[in-house]
TILO-158050 format. One line per 4 residues: number of its first residue (from 1); their letters; for each residue x, y, z of N, C-alpha, C. Coordinates in nm, 4 decimals. Atoms other than C-alpha are relative to their C-alpha. Layout:
<nodes>
NUM> A> X/Y/Z/X/Y/Z/X/Y/Z; ... $
</nodes>
This chain:
<nodes>
1> MTTL> -0.1036/-0.0656/-0.0786/7.1178/9.9328/9.8647/-0.0141/-0.0392/0.1465; 0.0018/0.0309/-0.1422/7.2146/9.8567/10.2227/-0.0547/0.1182/0.0786; 0.0512/-0.1047/-0.0862/7.0269/10.0497/10.4880/0.1077/0.0394/0.1011; -0.1021/-0.0480/-0.0911/7.2671/10.2653/10.6886/-0.0444/-0.0218/0.1438 $
5> TTSP> 0.0287/0.0198/-0.1407/7.2802/10.1625/11.0528/-0.0049/0.1351/0.0703; 0.0170/-0.1296/-0.0652/7.1507/10.4480/11.2654/-0.0090/-0.0131/0.1511; -0.0035/0.0104/-0.1450/7.1951/10.3149/11.6173/0.0950/0.1060/0.0543; -0.0891/-0.1031/-0.0563/7.3533/10.5725/11.8488/0.1460/-0.0450/0.0059 $
9> DDLA> -0.1380/0.0477/-0.0083/7.6614/10.3540/11.8982/0.0675/0.0010/-0.1357; -0.0602/0.0053/0.1333/7.7171/10.3054/11.5258/0.0238/0.1405/-0.0549; -0.0178/-0.1372/0.0459/7.6637/10.6715/11.4466/0.1192/0.0660/0.0685; -0.1135/-0.0579/-0.0723/7.9112/10.7684/11.7170/0.1318/-0.0564/-0.0499 $
13> LKAR> -0.1216/0.0639/0.0510/8.1665/10.5176/11.5882/0.0400/0.0594/-0.1341; -0.0313/-0.0543/0.1321/8.1410/10.6468/11.2316/0.0428/0.1461/0.0101; -0.0420/-0.1390/-0.0191/8.1673/11.0039/11.3536/0.1449/0.0071/0.0462; -0.1400/0.0020/-0.0454/8.4919/10.9163/11.5325/0.0933/-0.0340/-0.1147 $
17> HRAL> -0.0826/0.0363/0.1152/8.6290/10.7493/11.2206/0.0141/0.1180/-0.0957; -0.0040/-0.1146/0.0908/8.5359/11.0487/11.0082/0.0945/0.1074/0.0531; -0.0847/-0.1031/-0.0592/8.7068/11.2860/11.2492/0.1459/-0.0426/0.0050; -0.1374/0.0498/-0.0098/9.0136/11.0648/11.2899/0.0767/0.0254/-0.1292 $
21> WALG> -0.0717/-0.0134/0.1267/9.0987/11.0726/10.9204/0.0071/0.1440/-0.0486; -0.0145/-0.1424/0.0303/9.0487/11.4484/10.9098/0.1135/0.0640/0.0792; -0.1117/-0.0517/-0.0779/9.3270/11.4911/11.1649/0.1262/0.0077/-0.0859; -0.1297/-0.0066/0.0669/9.6677/11.6003/11.0428/-0.0133/0.0290/-0.1481 $
25> DYPA> -0.0034/-0.0231/0.1452/9.7338/11.5789/10.6689/0.0217/-0.1345/-0.0691; -0.0156/0.1295/0.0665/9.6662/11.2323/10.5334/0.0360/0.0143/-0.1480; -0.0427/-0.0142/0.1395/9.6925/11.3594/10.1735/0.1514/0.0123/-0.0160; -0.1463/-0.0061/0.0075/10.0605/11.4333/10.2493/0.0592/-0.1397/0.0064 $
29> VASE> -0.0448/0.1392/-0.0053/10.1076/11.0675/10.3451/-0.0258/-0.0671/-0.1346; 0.0377/0.0640/0.1258/9.9239/10.9587/10.0302/0.0895/0.0425/-0.1155; -0.0780/-0.0485/0.1135/10.1290/11.1769/9.7979/0.1503/-0.0158/0.0194; -0.1444/-0.0016/-0.0231/10.4721/11.1872/9.9625/0.0582/-0.1365/0.0346 $
33> VIGD> -0.0530/0.1266/-0.0509/10.4995/10.8323/10.0966/-0.0520/-0.1198/-0.0790; 0.0577/0.1206/0.0617/10.2604/10.5848/9.9324/-0.0610/0.0295/-0.1365; 0.0606/-0.0431/0.1250/10.1851/10.7631/9.6072/-0.0016/-0.1046/-0.1096; -0.0072/0.0992/0.1073/10.2862/10.4683/9.3889/-0.1054/-0.1095/0.0112 $
37> LGEV> 0.0880/0.1150/-0.0215/10.0344/10.2268/9.5393/-0.1278/0.0064/-0.0829; 0.1235/-0.0117/0.0770/9.7313/10.3651/9.3578/0.0140/-0.0560/-0.1398; -0.0224/0.0510/0.1355/9.8749/10.2932/9.0149/0.0240/-0.1503/0.0010; -0.0189/0.1455/-0.0115/9.9853/9.9472/9.1303/-0.1349/-0.0709/0.0039 $
41> LVAA> 0.1320/0.0619/-0.0125/9.6264/9.8660/9.2273/-0.0799/0.0121/-0.1288; 0.0750/-0.0228/0.1239/9.4730/10.0175/8.9142/0.0494/-0.0925/-0.1107; -0.0556/0.0874/0.1029/9.7096/9.8244/8.6877/-0.0361/-0.1458/0.0257; 0.0288/0.1393/-0.0330/9.6560/9.4950/8.8712/-0.1464/-0.0344/-0.0240 $
45> TGIE> 0.1431/0.0234/0.0172/9.2780/9.5339/8.8497/-0.0404/0.0067/-0.1467; 0.0277/-0.0027/0.1436/9.2993/9.5855/8.4733/-0.0984/0.1074/-0.0410; 0.0932/-0.1078/0.0301/9.1151/9.9163/8.4655/0.0344/0.0638/-0.1339; -0.0181/-0.0527/0.1348/9.0623/10.0553/8.1156/-0.0942/0.1167/-0.0242 $
49> AGDR> 0.0858/-0.1114/0.0379/8.9059/10.3544/7.9435/-0.1444/-0.0476/-0.0130; 0.1415/0.0313/0.0089/8.5284/10.3554/7.9748/-0.0541/-0.0835/0.1143; 0.0464/0.0788/-0.1140/8.5142/10.1320/8.2832/-0.0670/0.0910/0.1028; 0.0644/-0.0688/-0.1124/8.2765/10.2402/8.5589/0.0668/-0.0495/0.1284 $
53> ILDV> -0.0830/0.0374/-0.1146/8.4930/10.2435/8.8713/-0.0536/0.0642/0.1271; 0.0253/-0.0544/-0.1333/8.4087/10.2835/9.2388/0.1247/-0.0228/0.0847; -0.1119/0.0073/-0.0942/8.6979/10.3620/9.4714/-0.0587/0.0214/0.1393; 0.0602/-0.0021/-0.1326/8.5840/10.2820/9.8262/0.1050/0.0432/0.1020 $
57> AAGS> -0.0948/-0.0588/-0.0952/8.7438/10.4741/10.1129/0.1181/0.0592/-0.0772; -0.0962/-0.0503/0.0981/8.9246/10.6671/9.8411/0.0955/0.1035/0.0562; -0.0849/-0.1051/-0.0527/9.0719/10.9363/10.0641/0.0087/0.1161/-0.0971; -0.0216/-0.1116/0.0918/9.2231/11.2072/9.8469/0.0268/-0.0473/-0.1429 $
61> GNAS> -0.0040/0.0461/0.1387/9.2278/10.9851/9.5389/0.1243/-0.0741/-0.0419; -0.1243/0.0707/0.0328/9.5432/10.7747/9.5583/-0.0181/-0.0988/-0.1148; 0.0292/0.0912/0.1113/9.3813/10.5155/9.3275/-0.0997/0.0595/-0.0982; 0.1010/-0.0599/0.0889/9.0949/10.7252/9.1880/0.0635/0.0780/-0.1139 $
65> LPAA> -0.0622/-0.0839/0.1032/9.3224/10.9653/9.0035/0.0700/-0.0836/-0.1073; -0.0576/0.0840/0.1053/9.5300/10.6948/8.8267/-0.1053/-0.0683/-0.0864; 0.1065/0.0618/0.0791/9.2054/10.5245/8.7214/-0.0600/0.1001/-0.0980; 0.0546/-0.1035/0.0883/9.0713/10.8509/8.5809/0.0972/0.0339/-0.1126 $
69> RRGA> -0.0987/-0.0282/0.1049/9.3968/10.9089/8.3927/-0.0073/-0.1030/-0.1127; 0.0164/0.1042/0.1025/9.3252/10.5827/8.2087/-0.1296/0.0161/-0.0792; 0.1246/-0.0226/0.0723/8.9915/10.7195/8.0928/-0.1207/-0.0679/0.0606; 0.1135/0.0624/-0.0665/8.7698/10.5359/8.3404/-0.0943/0.1058/0.0559 $
73> AVTA> 0.0999/-0.0852/-0.0641/8.4489/10.6890/8.4767/0.0021/-0.0327/0.1487; -0.0346/0.0325/-0.1384/8.5455/10.7103/8.8436/-0.0912/0.0718/0.0984; 0.0651/-0.0556/-0.1174/8.3390/10.7608/9.1556/0.0906/-0.0268/0.1194; -0.0845/0.0117/-0.1187/8.5589/10.8287/9.4581/-0.0875/0.0258/0.1223 $
77> SDLT> 0.0847/-0.0133/-0.1189/8.3760/10.7686/9.7864/0.0845/-0.0131/0.1257; -0.0730/0.0074/-0.1264/8.4955/10.8235/10.1414/-0.0890/0.0552/0.1107; 0.0764/-0.0456/-0.1160/8.3550/10.8762/10.4894/0.0382/0.1416/0.0421; -0.0532/-0.1282/-0.0463/8.5675/11.1892/10.5410/-0.0001/0.1025/-0.1130 $
81> PELL> 0.0099/-0.0945/0.1125/8.4637/11.4809/10.3157/0.1222/0.0888/-0.0162; -0.1193/-0.0838/0.0120/8.7793/11.6785/10.3969/0.1025/-0.0622/-0.0940; -0.0934/0.0665/0.0911/8.9865/11.4187/10.2128/-0.0470/0.0098/-0.1446; 0.0534/-0.0097/0.1356/8.7554/11.4242/9.9130/0.0218/0.1393/-0.0585 $
85> EVGR> -0.0226/-0.1362/0.0492/8.7923/11.8014/9.8899/0.1425/0.0166/-0.0524; -0.1380/-0.0051/0.0486/9.1683/11.7631/9.8568/0.0103/-0.0714/-0.1346; -0.0025/0.0741/0.1257/9.1206/11.5002/9.5877/-0.0648/0.0753/-0.1135; 0.0676/-0.0785/0.1034/8.8765/11.7205/9.4003/0.0932/0.1093/-0.0540 $
89> GLAE> -0.0935/-0.1034/0.0433/9.1362/11.9965/9.3917/0.1120/-0.0565/-0.0861; -0.1051/0.0631/0.0795/9.4052/11.7610/9.2650/-0.0506/-0.0358/-0.1395; 0.0569/0.0375/0.1293/9.1754/11.6359/8.9891/-0.0209/0.1225/-0.0881; 0.0232/-0.1221/0.0784/9.0837/11.9878/8.8817/0.1295/0.0535/-0.0587 $
93> REGL> -0.1283/-0.0496/0.0509/9.4494/12.0817/8.8488/0.0504/-0.0822/-0.1177; -0.0395/0.0867/0.1122/9.4993/11.7857/8.6140/-0.1013/0.0006/-0.1133; 0.1044/0.0022/0.1011/9.1803/11.8488/8.4207/-0.0740/-0.1326/-0.0058; 0.0682/0.1288/-0.0061/9.0322/11.5153/8.5325/-0.1394/0.0175/0.0585 $
97> ELRW> 0.1371/-0.0059/-0.0492/8.6600/11.4623/8.5859/-0.0322/-0.1282/0.0761; 0.0401/0.1116/-0.0850/8.5572/11.2369/8.8741/-0.1194/0.0436/0.0832; 0.1031/-0.0277/-0.0993/8.2602/11.2112/9.1083/0.0612/-0.0235/0.1380; -0.0521/0.0091/-0.1361/8.3579/11.2750/9.4731/-0.1195/0.0007/0.0945 $
101> ETAD> 0.1226/0.0150/-0.0773/8.0926/11.1490/9.7151/0.0285/-0.0549/0.1398; -0.0112/0.0485/-0.1374/8.0772/11.1120/10.0916/-0.0859/-0.1245/0.0153; 0.0729/0.1267/-0.0125/7.9777/10.7529/10.1677/0.0676/-0.0891/0.1025; -0.0452/0.0983/-0.0974/8.0100/10.4856/10.4340/0.0292/-0.1301/-0.0725 $
105> AEAL> -0.0376/0.1246/0.0680/8.1971/10.1776/10.3075/-0.0889/-0.1169/0.0403; 0.0856/0.1087/-0.0467/7.9591/9.9614/10.5103/-0.1456/0.0169/-0.0419; 0.1363/-0.0255/0.0477/7.6453/10.1115/10.3533/0.0075/0.0933/-0.1202; -0.0246/-0.0839/0.1170/7.7289/10.2386/10.0055/-0.1321/0.0430/-0.0648 $
109> PYED> 0.1253/-0.0515/0.0566/7.4617/10.4583/9.8422/-0.0128/-0.0248/-0.1499; 0.0018/0.0323/0.1424/7.4762/10.2796/9.5057/-0.0833/-0.1253/-0.0228; 0.0819/0.1152/0.0349/7.2500/10.0326/9.3300/0.0864/-0.1240/-0.0195; -0.0694/0.1258/0.0245/7.3420/9.6674/9.2958/0.0620/-0.0001/-0.1401 $
113> ASFD> -0.0648/0.0240/0.1293/7.5865/9.5809/9.0149/0.0201/0.1289/-0.0808; -0.0134/-0.1297/0.0672/7.6543/9.9480/8.9342/0.1347/0.0210/-0.0675; -0.1357/-0.0324/0.0421/8.0268/9.9225/8.8623/0.0680/-0.1191/-0.0672; -0.0809/0.1018/0.0671/8.2636/9.7352/8.6318/0.1157/-0.0452/0.0879 $
117> ATIS> -0.1065/0.0358/-0.0932/8.5306/9.7397/8.9014/-0.0153/0.0824/0.1266; 0.0020/-0.0660/-0.1296/8.5377/9.8242/9.2698/0.1362/-0.0208/0.0640; -0.1372/0.0062/-0.0500/8.8732/9.9058/9.4272/0.0105/0.0717/0.1339; -0.0314/-0.0750/-0.1215/9.0215/10.0215/9.7555/0.1474/-0.0167/0.0310 $
121> CVGV> -0.1444/-0.0022/-0.0246/9.3801/10.1208/9.8285/0.0250/0.0433/0.1438; -0.0181/-0.0199/-0.1448/9.4596/10.0902/10.2023/-0.1097/0.0896/0.0567; 0.1132/-0.0800/-0.0422/9.1131/10.2302/10.2618/-0.1067/-0.0803/0.0702; 0.1102/0.0769/-0.0585/8.8313/9.9821/10.3175/0.0470/-0.0834/0.1186 $
125> MFAP> -0.0530/0.0768/-0.1127/9.0597/9.7945/10.5567/-0.0291/0.0682/0.1336; 0.0244/-0.0722/-0.1243/8.9817/10.0649/10.8141/-0.1487/0.0084/0.0360; 0.1401/0.0116/-0.0403/8.6051/10.0085/10.8076/-0.0073/-0.0992/0.1159; -0.0090/0.0820/-0.1212/8.5359/9.8588/11.1513/-0.0618/-0.1387/-0.0120 $
129> HHAA> 0.0705/0.1277/0.0112/8.3021/9.5769/11.0424/0.0321/-0.0608/-0.1373; -0.0568/0.0482/0.1254/8.4831/9.3741/10.7801/-0.1019/-0.0679/-0.0905; 0.0965/0.0730/0.0824/8.2014/9.1497/10.6641/-0.0982/0.0965/-0.0664; 0.0930/-0.0970/0.0575/7.9658/9.4441/10.6144/0.0642/0.0743/-0.1164 $
133> AADE> -0.0692/-0.0713/0.1072/8.2245/9.6289/10.4068/0.0212/-0.0902/-0.1211; -0.0213/0.0929/0.1111/8.3078/9.3205/10.1980/-0.1304/-0.0265/-0.0743; 0.1297/0.0226/0.0645/7.9386/9.2559/10.1326/-0.0362/0.1164/-0.0923; 0.0296/-0.1160/0.0833/7.9063/9.6090/9.9984/0.0879/0.0042/-0.1251 $
137> LLRV> -0.0871/0.0080/0.1178/8.2082/9.5708/9.7706/-0.0589/-0.0954/-0.1039; 0.0559/0.1009/0.0898/8.0476/9.2617/9.6243/-0.1318/0.0468/-0.0609; 0.1344/-0.0373/0.0446/7.6978/9.4059/9.6002/0.0023/0.0984/-0.1159; 0.0025/-0.1063/0.1012/7.7875/9.7081/9.3891/0.0778/-0.0363/-0.1264 $
141> TRSG> -0.0800/0.0413/0.1159/8.0123/9.5157/9.1457/-0.0817/-0.0937/-0.0873; 0.0786/0.0830/0.0916/7.8472/9.3662/8.8384/0.0617/-0.1380/-0.0169; -0.0507/0.1323/0.0328/7.8797/8.9990/8.7474/0.1027/0.0101/-0.1125; -0.1087/-0.0112/0.0957/8.2054/8.9591/8.5583/0.0899/0.1188/0.0227 $
145> GRIG> -0.0825/-0.1144/-0.0343/8.3383/9.2790/8.7075/0.1146/-0.0391/0.0917; -0.1196/0.0306/-0.0781/8.6601/9.3046/8.9046/-0.0026/0.0715/0.1349; -0.0230/-0.0600/-0.1307/8.7449/9.3726/9.2648/0.1504/0.0034/0.0223; -0.1429/-0.0146/-0.0273/9.0895/9.5059/9.3549/0.0206/0.0646/0.1353 $
149> LLAW> -0.0190/-0.0470/-0.1377/9.2074/9.5516/9.7133/0.1478/-0.0005/0.0346; -0.1387/-0.0088/-0.0459/9.5362/9.6638/9.8636/-0.0044/0.0389/0.1472; 0.0055/-0.0217/-0.1448/9.5951/9.6447/10.2393/0.1346/-0.0312/0.0622; -0.1230/0.0271/-0.0744/9.8852/9.6585/10.4838/-0.0110/-0.1338/0.0720 $
153> TPEG> 0.0003/0.1290/-0.0674/9.9828/9.3185/10.6244/0.0240/0.0173/0.1497; -0.0247/-0.0099/-0.1450/9.9848/9.2502/11.0006/0.1486/-0.0015/0.0354; -0.1420/0.0156/-0.0324/10.3542/9.1565/10.9932/0.0855/0.1112/-0.0577; -0.0769/-0.1049/0.0658/10.4629/9.4477/10.7744/0.0104/0.1255/0.0850 $
157> FIGQ> -0.0340/-0.1197/-0.0762/10.5686/9.7944/10.8788/-0.1226/0.0704/0.0587; 0.1166/-0.0712/-0.0518/10.2273/9.9604/10.9066/-0.0804/-0.0899/0.0932; 0.0640/0.0909/-0.0937/10.0759/9.6504/11.0636/0.0672/0.0036/0.1356; -0.0736/-0.0070/-0.1259/10.3493/9.6684/11.3254/-0.0110/0.1385/0.0653 $
161> LFAT> 0.0296/-0.1309/-0.0579/10.2850/10.0409/11.3682/-0.1257/-0.0087/0.0865; 0.1231/0.0130/-0.0778/9.9321/9.9560/11.4801/0.0192/-0.0925/0.1200; -0.0274/0.0892/-0.1132/10.0588/9.6698/11.6970/0.0757/0.0745/0.1099; -0.0755/-0.0787/-0.0973/10.3018/9.9115/11.8647/-0.0912/0.0969/0.0749 $
165> MKPY> 0.0885/-0.0976/-0.0625/10.0278/10.1644/11.9327/-0.1104/-0.0641/0.0835; 0.1165/0.0614/-0.0640/9.7689/9.9134/12.0537/-0.0005/0.0098/0.1526; 0.0046/-0.0091/-0.1466/9.8749/9.9040/12.4221/-0.0233/0.1412/0.0531; 0.0138/-0.1396/-0.0426/9.8602/10.2842/12.4353/-0.1342/0.0606/-0.0419 $
169> APPP> 0.1216/-0.0563/0.0580/9.5335/10.3332/12.2461/-0.1231/-0.0374/0.0831; 0.1262/0.0394/-0.0623/9.1798/10.3371/12.3859/-0.0494/-0.1309/-0.0610; 0.0466/0.1277/0.0542/9.0133/9.9956/12.3472/-0.0970/0.0220/-0.1150; 0.0942/-0.0149/0.1113/8.8251/9.9459/12.0201/-0.1420/-0.0301/0.0458 $
173> PPGA> 0.1384/0.0286/-0.0372/8.4455/9.9392/12.0330/-0.0345/-0.1458/-0.0266; 0.0396/0.1398/0.0213/8.2726/9.5996/12.0538/-0.0339/-0.0264/-0.1465; 0.0296/0.0387/0.1373/8.2608/9.4239/11.7178/0.0945/0.0539/-0.1044; -0.0955/-0.0549/0.0969/8.5306/9.6331/11.5504/0.1186/-0.0944/-0.0159 $
177> QPPP> -0.1095/0.0919/0.0287/8.8013/9.4268/11.3817/0.1265/0.0756/-0.0383; -0.1260/-0.0689/0.0305/9.1704/9.5144/11.3401/0.0187/0.0214/-0.1499; -0.0182/-0.0260/0.1433/9.2422/9.6806/11.0040/0.0985/-0.0935/-0.0699; -0.0961/0.0818/0.0749/9.5542/9.4727/10.9200/-0.0458/-0.1426/-0.0317 $
181> LWGR> 0.0523/0.1309/0.0411/9.3419/9.1555/10.9015/-0.0259/-0.0050/-0.1501; 0.0189/-0.0050/0.1457/9.2662/9.2718/10.5450/0.1301/-0.0297/-0.0741; -0.1275/0.0354/0.0606/9.6349/9.2073/10.4803/0.0317/-0.1479/0.0065; -0.0148/0.1455/-0.0022/9.5868/8.8326/10.5325/-0.0862/-0.0593/-0.1101 $
185> ADHV> 0.0731/0.0546/0.1147/9.4888/8.6414/10.2187/-0.1159/-0.0882/0.0437; 0.1083/0.0887/-0.0423/9.2844/8.3851/10.4114/-0.1193/0.0792/0.0510; 0.1086/-0.0831/-0.0501/9.0807/8.6588/10.5774/-0.0791/0.0610/-0.1160; 0.0683/-0.0607/0.1140/9.0031/8.8317/10.2468/-0.0772/-0.1060/-0.0782 $
189> RELL> 0.0709/0.1084/0.0693/8.9149/8.5001/10.0809/-0.1280/-0.0378/0.0740; 0.1193/0.0327/-0.0790/8.6750/8.4251/10.3651/-0.1055/0.1089/-0.0140; 0.0947/-0.1103/0.0135/8.5162/8.7702/10.3376/-0.0705/-0.0028/-0.1357; 0.0570/-0.0021/0.1347/8.4623/8.7423/9.9614/-0.0731/-0.1289/-0.0329 $
193> GDAV> 0.0680/0.1284/0.0123/8.3671/8.3746/9.9738/-0.0180/-0.0449/-0.1438; 0.0257/0.0552/0.1332/8.2094/8.2086/9.6716/-0.0671/0.1020/-0.0922; 0.0532/-0.1048/0.0868/8.0860/8.5416/9.5333/0.1020/0.0464/-0.1028; -0.1052/-0.0376/0.0943/8.4164/8.5734/9.3446/0.0693/-0.1245/-0.0526 $
197> SDVV> -0.0855/0.1039/0.0571/8.6378/8.3627/9.1224/0.1325/0.0641/-0.0393; -0.1294/-0.0503/0.0495/8.9913/8.3943/8.9866/0.0693/0.0896/0.1018; -0.0628/-0.0804/-0.1044/9.1229/8.5219/9.3180/0.1515/-0.0130/-0.0101; -0.1461/-0.0034/0.0023/9.4877/8.6254/9.3010/0.0451/0.0891/0.1152 $
201> AHQQ> -0.0481/-0.0748/-0.1161/9.6683/8.7360/9.6166/0.1519/-0.0051/0.0034; -0.1457/-0.0095/-0.0056/10.0282/8.8576/9.6332/0.0415/0.0918/0.1132; -0.0645/-0.0916/-0.0926/10.2350/8.9992/9.9153/0.1114/0.0730/-0.0746; -0.0984/-0.0828/0.0676/10.4444/9.2859/9.7815/0.0525/0.1046/0.0979 $
205> VLHV> -0.0652/-0.0955/-0.0897/10.6658/9.5559/9.9287/0.0131/0.1345/-0.0690; -0.0243/-0.1374/0.0422/10.6607/9.9315/9.8881/0.1289/0.0467/0.0666; -0.1278/-0.0454/-0.0539/11.0137/10.0681/9.9298/-0.0068/0.1512/0.0226; 0.0174/-0.1391/-0.0396/10.9974/10.3984/10.1173/0.1352/0.0591/0.0390 $
209> DRFA> -0.1271/-0.0657/-0.0324/11.2993/10.6289/10.1193/-0.0235/0.1435/0.0463; 0.0396/-0.1362/-0.0396/11.1168/10.9362/10.2554/0.0634/0.0437/0.1320; -0.0406/-0.0340/-0.1364/11.2606/10.9184/10.6110/0.1461/-0.0354/0.0248; -0.1424/0.0207/-0.0259/11.6216/10.9581/10.7162/0.0251/-0.0837/0.1240 $
213> SGVA> -0.0177/0.0733/-0.1256/11.5650/10.7894/11.0528/-0.1354/-0.0373/0.0558; 0.1236/0.0332/-0.0686/11.3084/10.6325/11.2803/-0.0644/0.1214/0.0635; 0.0530/-0.1233/-0.0586/11.2713/10.9679/11.4524/-0.0713/0.0837/-0.1061; 0.0625/-0.0771/0.1074/11.1959/11.1360/11.1198/-0.1342/-0.0609/-0.0389 $
217> FRDF> 0.1275/0.0666/0.0278/10.9295/10.8747/11.0455/-0.1023/0.0330/0.1079; 0.0922/-0.0243/-0.1115/10.7761/10.9139/11.3900/-0.0555/0.1417/-0.0033; 0.0440/-0.1384/-0.0045/10.7631/11.2912/11.3726/-0.0933/0.0337/-0.1159; 0.0876/-0.0232/0.1159/10.6097/11.2934/11.0240/-0.1378/-0.0588/0.0263 $
221> FKQN> 0.1295/0.0647/-0.0239/10.3387/11.0477/11.1281/-0.0738/0.0636/0.1175; 0.0654/-0.0710/-0.1103/10.2709/11.2315/11.4542/-0.0658/0.1290/-0.0496; 0.0544/-0.1246/0.0531/10.2037/11.5420/11.2483/-0.1108/-0.0241/-0.1021; 0.0857/0.0143/0.1180/10.0145/11.3911/10.9543/-0.0973/-0.1170/0.0003 $
225> YGPV> 0.0780/0.1234/0.0128/9.8665/11.0440/11.0150/-0.1032/-0.0084/0.1118; 0.1078/-0.0075/-0.0957/9.5279/11.0499/11.1859/0.0035/-0.1025/0.1128; -0.0018/0.0977/-0.1091/9.5523/10.7204/11.3791/0.1100/0.0256/0.1022; -0.1084/-0.0304/-0.0935/9.8866/10.8213/11.5309/-0.0344/0.1248/0.0807 $
229> IAVF> 0.0383/-0.1223/-0.0708/9.7636/11.1697/11.6149/-0.1042/-0.0307/0.1072; 0.1071/0.0315/-0.0947/9.4549/11.0215/11.7834/0.0539/-0.0690/0.1248; -0.0554/0.0687/-0.1169/9.6598/10.7932/12.0075/0.0754/0.0981/0.0893; -0.0732/-0.0968/-0.0817/9.8907/11.0734/12.1194/-0.0947/0.1001/0.0666 $
233> TSLA> 0.0989/-0.0881/-0.0617/9.5881/11.2956/12.1813/-0.0593/-0.0651/0.1243; 0.0559/0.0713/-0.1155/9.4479/11.0270/12.4129/0.0986/-0.0076/0.1158; -0.1037/0.0047/-0.1034/9.7790/11.0368/12.6043/0.0406/0.1390/0.0486; -0.0378/-0.1377/-0.0326/9.7781/11.4126/12.6537/0.0230/0.0211/0.1490 $
237> DDPE> -0.0141/-0.0153/-0.1448/9.7430/11.3751/13.0311/0.0963/-0.1011/0.0625; -0.0933/0.1016/-0.0501/10.0043/11.1005/13.0588/0.1315/0.0104/-0.0767; -0.1233/-0.0234/0.0771/10.3375/11.2370/12.9331/0.0999/-0.1151/0.0102; -0.0932/0.1116/-0.0125/10.5287/10.9359/13.0654/-0.0302/-0.1081/-0.1035 $
241> RAGR> 0.0367/0.1009/0.1006/10.3345/10.6903/12.8493/0.0217/0.0544/-0.1406; -0.0228/-0.0591/0.1317/10.3474/10.9310/12.5560/0.1481/-0.0045/-0.0359; -0.1433/0.0079/0.0244/10.7249/10.9395/12.5923/0.0439/-0.1403/-0.0364; -0.0340/0.1388/0.0341/10.7449/10.5609/12.5870/-0.0445/-0.0331/-0.1422 $
245> LDAE> 0.0462/0.0238/0.1371/10.5361/10.5500/12.2708/0.0884/0.0725/-0.1002; -0.0950/-0.0730/0.0850/10.7602/10.8169/12.1179/0.1224/-0.0866/-0.0302; -0.1214/0.0802/0.0157/11.0617/10.5936/12.1773/-0.0276/-0.1266/-0.0799; 0.0307/0.1248/0.0698/10.8893/10.2787/12.0509/-0.0255/0.0226/-0.1486 $
249> LAAL> 0.0239/-0.0274/0.1420/10.7766/10.4391/11.7257/0.1304/0.0321/-0.0728; -0.1300/-0.0263/0.0621/11.1254/10.5720/11.6544/0.0782/-0.1292/-0.0177; -0.0694/0.1289/0.0095/11.2678/10.2263/11.7279/-0.0598/-0.0871/-0.1096; 0.0649/0.0752/0.1076/11.0125/10.0704/11.4941/0.0547/0.0431/-0.1352 $
253> GDRF> -0.0527/-0.0492/0.1263/11.1280/10.2936/11.2110/0.1426/-0.0451/-0.0242; -0.1390/0.0443/0.0148/11.4916/10.2065/11.2744/0.0086/-0.1502/-0.0236; -0.0052/0.1457/0.0123/11.4186/9.8353/11.3051/-0.0323/-0.0478/-0.1409; 0.0402/0.0413/0.1345/11.2586/9.8155/10.9618/0.0888/0.0597/-0.1093 $
257> ADAD> -0.0812/-0.0683/0.1004/11.5181/10.0334/10.7865/0.1135/-0.0886/-0.0488; -0.1162/0.0676/0.0581/11.7722/9.8815/10.5492/0.1251/0.0844/0.0239; -0.1261/-0.0702/-0.0209/12.1369/9.9826/10.5515/0.0015/0.1369/-0.0677; 0.0020/-0.1280/0.0716/12.0644/10.2613/10.2998/-0.1111/0.0928/0.0496 $
261> GTTG> 0.1061/-0.0829/-0.0554/11.7765/10.3956/10.5094/-0.1376/-0.0252/-0.0592; 0.1289/0.0329/0.0611/11.5025/10.2549/10.2854/-0.0771/-0.0959/0.0905; 0.0853/0.0858/-0.0807/11.2104/10.0944/10.4658/-0.0963/-0.0750/-0.0903; 0.0939/0.0809/0.0766/11.0062/9.8089/10.3197/-0.1342/-0.0086/0.0713 $
265> WEYL> 0.1360/0.0041/-0.0556/10.6304/9.8402/10.3791/-0.0770/-0.1091/-0.0738; 0.0651/0.1142/0.0646/10.4646/9.5062/10.3072/-0.1515/0.0203/-0.0092; 0.1445/-0.0065/0.0188/10.1126/9.4939/10.1652/-0.0482/-0.1232/-0.0760; 0.0645/0.1078/0.0746/9.8703/9.2383/10.0243/-0.0814/0.0610/-0.1115 $
269> LVTA> 0.0762/-0.0433/0.1160/9.7322/9.2920/9.6756/-0.0892/-0.1154/-0.0430; 0.0974/0.1031/0.0355/9.4144/9.0961/9.5944/-0.0842/0.0490/-0.1167; 0.0947/-0.0259/0.1082/9.2230/9.0866/9.2678/-0.0894/-0.1222/-0.0146; 0.0966/0.1090/0.0150/8.9133/8.8801/9.1950/-0.1065/0.0424/-0.1010 $
273> TRV> 0.1093/-0.0246/0.0942/8.6252/8.8497/8.9487/-0.1330/-0.0318/0.0683; 0.1339/0.0205/-0.0587/8.2657/8.8884/9.0664/-0.0764/-0.1022/-0.0839; 0.0732/0.1026/0.0737/8.0640/8.5814/8.9728/-0.1426/0.0476/-0.0280 $
</nodes>
């Protein structure tokens, strides 16, 4: 197992990440907006009954629950225990049995080759050190096992959400990499390297009809999505800049909307076999 980094800077960074995703109501985003993505990832990864599955940065179980419904033995891990508690409640209501464990994607508390498949649905992409997270995905997956990853692309809607917020957000800590890089096939291939074979990467689109306007999107994300809440919190003493960001986020939602109000959210789906 990887030794968890305990430098003061790293501990502080992970504490901020943990707190960020506890802001608002990310489970509402997972269920009301992107609920279909978990099943897409589970199906693409070929998860079957009896498989030992690790869902990394699982949140409230967007992919863990569909995997468990197929009869897999699922461990859902995440840095933010508040999200896991929501997932545990959802599983109990369905009568599903999963393990819910607080864990750092960059230092997973599992033995080598423990799982038949390791997956992450718009989760591991937010670990700040990409190579460390990818190494852990590989380490815990057995030879012949599968890896399935789903991430927002830089050019797609959520990638552009982060690009829009970047000028208003506090600078990232040294060494942290932008999450949407996981939405580039060449970046993921480089991270996984020759430890995998049969790599398949597809750009696909989630069609979202949850929001009637860019303003509706903005307001929902300001209330529920941790990264957006964190940026606006940092602007609490600068209402002029906060107002400009308000306008830019509403414009972003309108710019990506089709004539019927549906918005296409592009993502990259990658599957591979551990050698």
